[in-house]
C-alpha positions in Angstrom: 0.0 0.0 0.0 1.2 3.5 -0.9 1.9 5.8 2.0 -0.4 8.8 1.9 1.5 12.1 1.8 0.0 14.9 4.1 -1.6 17.7 2.1 1.0 20.3 3.1 3.8 17.9 2.0 2.3 17.0 -1.4 4.4 18.2 -4.3 2.9 16.3 -7.3 -0.5 15.7 -8.6 -0.1 11.9 -8.3 0.5 12.3 -4.6 -2.6 14.4 -4.3 -4.7 12.1 -6.4 -3.6 9.0 -4.5 -4.5 10.7 -1.2 -7.9 11.8 -2.5 -8.6 8.3 -3.9 -7.8 6.8 -0.5 -10.1 9.3 1.3 -12.9 8.6 -1.2 -12.7 4.9 -0.4 -12.9 5.7 3.3 -15.9 8.0 2.7 -17.7 5.4 0.7 -17.1 2.8 3.5 -18.5 5.2 6.0 -21.6 5.9 3.8 -22.2 2.2 3.6 -22.0 1.9 7.3 -24.4 4.8 7.7 -26.8 3.1 5.4 -26.8 0.0 7.5 -28.1 2.2 10.4 -30.8 3.7 8.1 -31.9 0.1 7.3 -31.9 -0.6 11.1 -34.1 2.4 11.6 -36.6 1.1 9.0 -36.7 -2.2 10.8 -37.3 -0.6 14.2 -39.9 2.0 13.2 -43.5 0.9 13.7 -45.2 3.3 11.2 -44.3 4.5 7.7 -45.1 8.0 8.8 -42.2 7.9 11.2 -39.7 7.5 8.4 -39.7 11.2 7.4 -38.9 13.3 10.5 -38.2 16.9 9.5 -37.0 17.8 13.0 -34.4 15.0 13.0 -33.4 16.0 9.4 -32.8 19.6 10.6 -30.9 18.3 13.6 -28.6 16.1 11.5 -27.8 18.9 9.1 -27.2 21.4 11.9 -24.8 19.0 13.6 -22.9 18.4 10.4 -22.6 22.1 9.8 -21.3 22.6 13.3 -18.7 19.8 12.7 -17.8 21.5 9.4 -17.1 24.8 11.2 -14.9 22.9 13.7 -12.9 21.6 10.8 -12.7 24.9 8.9 -15.0 23.7 6.2 -17.7 25.7 4.4 -21.0 25.4 6.3 -22.9 26.0 3.0 -21.1 23.2 1.2 -21.6 20.7 4.1 -25.3 21.8 4.4 -25.8 21.1 0.7 -24.1 17.7 0.8 -26.0 16.7 3.9 -29.3 17.8 2.4 -28.8 15.4 -0.4 -27.4 12.7 1.9 -30.4 12.9 4.3 -32.9 13.0 1.5 -31.4 9.9 -0.2 -31.2 8.2 3.2 -34.9 8.9 3.8 -35.7 7.5 0.3 -33.7 4.4 1.1 -35.4 4.0 4.5 -38.8 4.2 2.8 -37.8 1.4 0.3 -36.5 -0.8 3.1 -39.6 -0.1 5.4 -41.9 -0.9 2.5 -40.1 -4.1 1.7 -40.4 -5.2 5.3 -44.1 -4.4 5.5 -44.9 -6.1 2.2 
């Protein structure tokens, strides 16, 4: 496995691309793990109406934005990414919930 060069030490595009590719694999693994919890939520909820929870959605996005600020990231970028992530998660949870109830 190739050693990942820290961002400040990168001097070539291959070093940067290697690091980004490695980070992308980690992000995808975390997204997959997150989806397993979405599936667990679908299994645990008693009613389809409980799948979409706007208060929870707002809370998740707010927490992600706070974490973004703590890491010196754009709050707006993270909010946009999490809006999509949460909406796709809700859609997936509906599919799983419906497949369990069918």
